[in-house]
C-alpha positions as CSV (number, residue, x, y, z in Angstrom):
1,M,5.6,18.8,25.2
2,S,6.4,15.6,23.5
3,N,7.1,12.3,25.3
4,K,10.6,12.3,23.8
5,T,11.4,15.6,25.4
6,R,9.9,14.6,28.8
7,N,11.8,11.3,28.7
8,N,15.1,13.1,28.1
9,H,14.4,15.6,30.8
10,L,15.7,18.3,28.5
11,L,13.8,20.9,26.6
12,S,14.5,20.9,22.9
13,Y,16.5,23.7,21.4
14,P,13.6,24.9,19.1
15,I,11.3,25.3,22.3
16,I,14.0,27.4,24.0
17,V,14.4,29.6,20.9
18,L,10.7,30.1,20.6
19,A,10.3,30.9,24.3
20,S,13.2,33.4,24.2
21,G,11.4,35.0,21.3
22,G,8.2,35.4,23.2
23,D,6.1,32.5,22.0
24,V,3.4,32.0,24.7
25,D,3.0,28.3,24.0
26,A,6.7,27.7,24.3
27,I,7.0,29.8,27.4
28,N,4.2,27.7,29.0
29,T,6.1,24.6,27.9
30,V,9.2,25.8,29.7
31,L,7.3,26.8,32.9
32,K,5.5,23.4,32.9
33,H,8.8,21.6,32.4
34,Y,10.4,23.4,35.4
35,E,7.3,23.7,37.7
36,G,8.6,21.1,40.2
37,Y,12.0,22.7,40.4
38,I,10.4,26.1,40.8
39,A,8.1,24.9,43.5
40,A,11.0,23.2,45.4
41,L,13.1,26.4,45.2
42,S,10.1,28.5,46.4
43,M,10.0,26.4,49.7
44,R,13.6,26.9,50.6
45,T,14.6,29.5,53.1
46,L,17.6,31.7,52.4
47,D,20.3,32.3,54.9
48,C,21.3,36.0,54.0
49,Q,24.0,36.5,56.6
50,H,26.9,38.4,55.2
């Protein structure tokens, strides 16, 4: 991932297109970009009362 992408806190459109097409490097870029968010969500407890 380029510094430009990281500074903007957004993934570039070409990375998203490549990832949605199955490009492994692009998928890894997406996962790396969102790893903090994924980790934070994985620590939350869900209140599933209906």
